[in-house]
C-alpha positions in Angstrom: -160.5 -80.4 -3.5 -162.4 -77.4 -2.4 -163.8 -76.5 -5.8 -166.6 -78.8 -7.1 -165.8 -81.7 -9.5 -166.8 -81.2 -13.1 -168.6 -83.5 -15.4 -167.6 -84.5 -19.0 -168.5 -81.1 -20.4 -167.0 -79.1 -17.5 -170.2 -78.3 -15.7 -170.2 -78.6 -11.9 -171.7 -81.8 -10.5 -174.8 -81.5 -8.3 -173.7 -80.9 -4.6 -175.2 -84.2 -3.4 -173.3 -86.3 -5.8 -169.9 -84.8 -5.0 -170.6 -84.9 -1.2 -171.6 -88.6 -1.3 -168.4 -89.5 -3.2 -166.2 -87.4 -1.0 -167.6 -89.2 2.0 -166.6 -92.6 0.5 -163.0 -91.6 0.1 -162.9 -89.8 3.4 -164.1 -93.0 5.1 -161.5 -95.0 3.2 -158.7 -92.6 4.2 -159.7 -92.1 7.8 -161.2 -95.5 8.5 -160.3 -98.4 6.3 -156.6 -97.6 5.7 -155.7 -96.8 9.4 -157.6 -99.8 10.7 -156.0 -102.1 8.1 -152.6 -100.8 8.9 -153.2 -101.3 12.7 -154.4 -104.9 12.1 -151.3 -105.8 10.0 -149.0 -104.2 12.6 -150.8 -106.2 15.3 -149.9 -109.5 13.6 -146.4 -108.4 12.9 -145.8 -107.3 16.5 -145.6 -110.9 17.7 -147.5 -110.0 20.9 -150.0 -112.8 21.6 -152.7 -110.3 22.9 -152.5 -108.1 19.9 -152.5 -111.0 17.5 -155.5 -112.6 19.1 -157.4 -109.3 19.2 -156.7 -108.7 15.5 -157.8 -112.2 14.6 -161.0 -111.9 16.6 -161.9 -108.5 15.0 -161.3 -109.9 11.5 -163.6 -112.8 12.2 -166.5 -110.4 13.1 -169.5 -111.7 11.2 -171.4 -109.4 8.8 -174.7 -110.5 7.4 -175.6 -109.4 3.9 -179.0 -110.8 3.0 -178.9 -114.5 3.3 -175.1 -114.6 3.4 -172.8 -114.2 6.4 -169.2 -113.0 5.7 -166.3 -112.0 7.9 -165.2 -108.4 8.3 -161.9 -109.3 6.5 -163.8 -110.6 3.4 -166.2 -107.7 3.2 -163.5 -105.0 3.6 -161.2 -106.7 1.1 -164.0 -107.0 -1.5 -165.2 -103.4 -1.0 -161.8 -101.9 -1.3 -161.1 -104.0 -4.4 -164.3 -102.8 -6.0 -163.4 -99.2 -5.2 -159.9 -99.8 -6.7 -161.4 -101.1 -10.0 -163.9 -98.3 -10.2 -161.4 -95.5 -9.5 -158.9 -97.1 -12.0 -161.6 -97.1 -14.7 -162.3 -93.4 -13.9 -158.6 -92.6 -14.0 -158.2 -94.1 -17.4 -161.3 -92.2 -18.7 -159.9 -88.9 -17.6 -156.5 -89.8 -19.0 -158.2 -90.3 -22.4 -160.0 -87.0 -22.1 -156.9 -85.1 -21.2 -155.0 -86.7 -24.1 -157.8 -85.6 -26.5 -157.7 -82.0 -25.3 -154.0 -81.9 -25.3 -153.7 -82.9 -29.0 -156.8 -80.8 -30.0 -158.9 -83.7 -31.1 -161.7 -83.2 -28.5 -164.9 -81.6 -29.7 -168.3 -81.2 -28.2 -171.4 -82.3 -30.2 -169.1 -82.6 -33.3 -167.7 -79.1 -33.2 -164.3 -78.0 -32.0 -164.5 -75.8 -29.0 -162.9 -72.4 -28.7 -159.3 -72.2 -27.5 -160.2 -70.5 -24.2 -162.9 -73.2 -23.5 -160.5 -76.0 -24.4 -157.9 -74.6 -22.0 -160.4 -74.3 -19.2 -161.7 -77.9 -19.8 -158.1 -79.1 -19.9 -157.5 -77.7 -16.4 -160.7 -79.2 -15.1 -160.1 -82.6 -16.7 -156.5 -82.6 -15.4 -157.8 -81.9 -11.9 -160.3 -84.7 -12.2 -157.5 -87.0 -13.4 -155.4 -86.3 -10.4 -158.4 -86.7 -8.1 -159.2 -90.2 -9.6 -155.5 -91.2 -9.5 -155.4 -90.3 -5.8 -158.5 -92.4 -5.2 -157.1 -95.4 -7.1 -153.9 -95.5 -5.1 -155.7 -94.9 -1.9 -158.1 -97.8 -2.5 -155.3 -100.0 -3.7 -153.4 -99.3 -0.5 -156.5 -100.2 1.5 -157.0 -103.4 -0.5 -153.4 -104.4 0.1 -153.6 -103.8 3.8 -156.8 -105.7 4.3 -155.6 -108.5 2.0 -152.5 -108.9 4.1 -154.5 -108.8 7.3 -156.9 -111.4 6.0 -154.0 -113.7 5.0 -152.2 -113.3 8.3 -155.4 -114.1 10.1 -155.7 -117.3 8.1 -152.1 -118.3 8.9 -152.8 -117.6 12.6 -156.0 -119.7 12.5 -154.2 -122.6 10.9 -151.5 -122.5 13.5 -148.8 -121.4 11.1 -148.0 -118.2 13.1 -146.8 -119.7 16.4 -144.3 -118.5 19.0 -140.7 -119.9 18.9 -140.1 -123.3 20.6 -137.3 -122.2 22.9 -136.7 -119.1 24.8 -133.0 -118.4 25.3 -133.1 -115.4 27.6 -135.9 -113.1 28.7 -135.2 -109.4 28.6 -136.6 -107.4 31.4 -137.5 -103.7 31.6 -134.0 -102.7 32.5 -132.6 -104.6 29.5 -134.9 -102.7 27.2 -133.9 -99.2 28.4 -130.7 -99.0 26.2 -132.8 -99.8 23.1 -135.4 -97.2 24.2 -132.7 -94.6 24.4 -131.4 -95.6 20.9 -135.0 -95.4 19.6 -135.4 -91.9 21.0 -132.1 -90.7 19.6 -132.8 -92.2 16.2 -136.3 -90.6 16.2 -134.8 -87.2 17.0 -132.2 -87.6 14.2 -134.8 -88.7 11.7 -137.0 -85.8 12.7 -134.2 -83.3 12.2 -133.1 -84.7 8.8 -136.6 -85.0 7.5 -137.3 -81.4 8.4 -134.4 -80.4 6.2 -135.4 -82.8 3.4 -139.0 -81.7 3.5 -138.0 -78.1 3.2 -135.7 -78.8 0.3 -138.3 -80.9 -1.5 -141.0 -78.3 -1.1 -138.7 -75.7 -2.5 -137.9 -77.8 -5.5 -141.6 -78.5 -6.2 -143.3 -75.2 -5.3 -140.6 -72.5 -5.7 -138.1 -73.6 -8.4 -140.7 -73.8 -11.3 -142.0 -70.3 -10.5 -138.4 -69.0 -10.2 -137.4 -70.4 -13.6 -140.5 -68.8 -15.3 -139.7 -65.4 -13.7 -136.0 -65.5 -14.6 -137.0 -66.2 -18.3 -139.5 -63.3 -18.2 -137.2 -60.9 -16.4 -134.4 -60.7 -19.0 -133.3 -57.1 -19.2 -133.9 -56.4 -15.5 -130.8 -58.0 -14.1 -129.6 -54.8 -12.4 -133.0 -53.4 -11.3 -133.3 -52.6 -7.6 -136.6 -52.6 -5.9 -136.2 -49.1 -4.6 -135.7 -47.6 -8.0 -138.0 -49.5 -10.4 -141.1 -47.6 -9.5 -144.6 -49.1 -9.4 -145.2 -50.0 -13.0 -143.3 -51.7 -15.8 -141.7 -55.2 -16.3 -138.9 -54.6 -13.8 -141.4 -53.5 -11.2 -143.5 -56.6 -11.9 -140.3 -58.8 -11.6 -139.5 -57.3 -8.2 -143.0 -57.8 -6.9 -143.0 -61.4 -8.1 -139.6 -62.0 -6.6 -140.8 -60.6 -3.3 -143.9 -62.8 -3.3 -141.8 -65.8 -4.1 -139.4 -65.0 -1.3 -142.5 -64.9 1.0 -143.5 -68.3 -0.3 -140.0 -69.6 0.5 -140.4 -68.3 4.1 -143.8 -70.0 4.4 -142.1 -73.3 3.3 -139.5 -72.9 6.0 -142.0 -72.1 8.7 -144.3 -75.0 7.7 -141.4 -77.5 7.8 -140.3 -76.2 11.2 -143.8 -76.3 12.6 -144.3 -79.9 11.5 -141.0 -81.4 12.8 -140.4 -80.7 16.5 -136.7 -81.6 16.8 -136.1 -80.2 13.4 -137.4 -76.8 14.6 -135.3 -76.8 17.7 -132.1 -77.7 15.7 -132.9 -75.0 13.1 -133.4 -72.4 15.8 -130.0 -73.3 17.4 -128.3 -73.2 14.0 -129.9 -69.8 13.2 -128.7 -68.6 16.6 -125.2 -69.6 15.9 -125.2 -67.8 12.6 -127.1 -64.8 14.0 -129.8 -65.3 11.3 -133.4 -64.3 11.8 -135.8 -66.0 9.4 -138.4 -63.4 8.7 -139.7 -60.6 6.6 -137.0 -58.2 7.8 -134.3 -60.4 6.5 -136.0 -60.6 3.1 -136.3 -56.8 3.0 -132.6 -56.5 3.8 -131.8 -58.7 0.8 -133.8 -56.6 -1.6 -132.2 -53.5 -0.3 -128.7 -54.9 -0.9 -129.1 -56.9 -4.1 -131.0 -56.5 -7.4 -134.3 -58.3 -7.6 -133.0 -60.6 -10.3 -130.1 -61.7 -8.0 -132.4 -62.3 -5.1 -134.6 -64.4 -7.4 -131.7 -66.5 -8.5 -131.0 -67.7 -5.0 -134.6 -67.9 -3.7 -134.5 -71.8 -3.8 -130.8 -72.2 -3.0 -129.9 -75.0 -0.6 -126.6 -76.7 0.3 -126.6 -79.9 -1.9 -123.9 -81.4 0.2 -125.9 -81.0 3.4 -129.0 -82.3 1.6 -127.1 -85.4 0.6 -125.7 -86.0 4.1 -129.2 -85.5 5.5 -130.6 -88.1 3.1 -128.0 -90.7 4.2 -128.5 -89.8 7.9 -132.3 -90.0 7.5 -132.1 -93.5 6.0 -129.7 -94.6 8.8 -131.9 -93.1 11.5 -135.0 -94.9 10.2 -133.2 -98.3 10.0 -131.9 -97.7 13.6 -135.3 -96.7 14.8 -137.0 -99.8 13.4 -134.3 -102.1 14.8 -134.5 -100.5 18.2 -138.3 -100.6 18.3 -138.1 -104.3 17.4 -135.7 -105.0 20.2 -138.0 -103.2 22.7 -141.1 -105.0 21.6 -139.5 -108.5 21.5 -139.1 -108.8 25.2 -136.9 -111.9 24.9 -134.3 -113.4 22.7 -135.7 -116.6 21.1 -134.5 -119.5 18.9 -136.4 -122.2 17.1 -135.7 -125.9 17.1 -133.2 -125.7 14.3 -131.2 -123.0 16.1 -131.0 -120.8 13.0 -129.8 -117.2 13.3 -131.2 -114.6 10.9 
């Protein structure tokens, strides 16, 4: 959050306090979570070099006073403590938000003014979301390091061992078809996730504003932007509708900038339809239709296409995971009991 955190009474916290706490969660998000994820993946890869390296890193000794603990123990304990602390803070702000919502909160025994209460409600709600994010982030870190610690223990005890019998090694040429499948699945997943990301952002960011503007714009159903003038409720509706159309365009551009294959596919599709996603297209819509009509369709998407993309995205992710597993295995193996999964 760019704005400073607020204390119980809504006053900004001292800069040093907020900066110190922000550094803790930044270290957790950029350090503990990625490293724990990498360690778990190393154990799950089945590659002896990665498994041995991960086990050795987790055994790194850390001395705390007279005690010597492993890195796995220290990180698991620290992340667990952060999870408990953030959960406690989350419940605290939940209680404060509940008090403000039902009007039972007061400062020094006196009820606050309505404007002050509303301001505090916004501040406390923001703090609630901040602490909820911290809780789930620390819980994720705890889970990853706990799994890595357990996998290391299984490896140390010899319970994570390679299969007894190798049926047929797979060379580089044998992996090429699965690499091709993985690339195709990745491209399809990227294209479909671009579409789903765009649809989801419209639903979350554009649709709620659209509904509020439609309710407030009753009586301006036939107003054209060119004839409403610069003042009045219909002029305000047209201005808000234009701003929301710009927000929709920003959502489209963001989704296309984030997904490479999705951007390429969208550009090809727009070229086939002779559509140019830009400000000129938005202006043309406002010249042809009333502002209210443009507003009604500002978050419009093809639900059938969205459903198909959801199915295709799930299929692509499954295919991608299966293909990557085949590429990493390097050989087809079977244990002594000759069971097939």
